[in-house]
N, C-alpha and C positions, 0 to 999 in steps of 0.2 A: 119789091121780093127781096126777102130777106137774106144776106150774105150767107153762103155753105162755109161752114167752119173745118178746115184740116180734119183731118181723121187718121191718126198718131194711130190708135191701137188696131191691129189686125186681126180676127178669127183666122188659126190655124189648128193643121194636124198632127200630132203627134205618130206614129208609125210607128207600132213592134218592127224587132229587128228578128224576132223568130215567129209571131205567128200574122195572121189575117188582121187582130186586135188594133183600134183604133183610142186616143184618146179625142177631144176637144177642148182649145183654153184661146186665148187671147193675148196680143204681146203687141209692145209699142214699139213702132219701126225704130223709132227717136234715140232709144238707149237699148237694143238689142238688136243692132244691123246685123246679127251673124243668125247661124240655124240657131234652132235650138234642140239640145242635149240633157235628157232626164233617166235615170233609172225607176222606172215606177210598173209598179204592181202589173202584171199580164194575168188575166183569169181561165186564159184558154191554157195555159203552158203550168200555169199555177205559182209561180215564182216571180222575182220578180228581174227584169230587163231591160237592155236599153231601149231607149224610143228616141228615134229624130222628129224632127220636122219635115213635110212631104206637101209644102205647099199652103196656098189660103185655099178656105171652104169658100 
């Protein structure tokens, strides 16, 4: 059997702070050990809001 390589990339969910909308992205656990925060466009409220990492998918 082949060795299984370590997976440093993780798929995470970015949840809007003002609506139920979510974005999904990947992050490298080695380079970014803390939770992600981005200002992105929220189509529900139709403006840019803060999105925070809400966990693995």
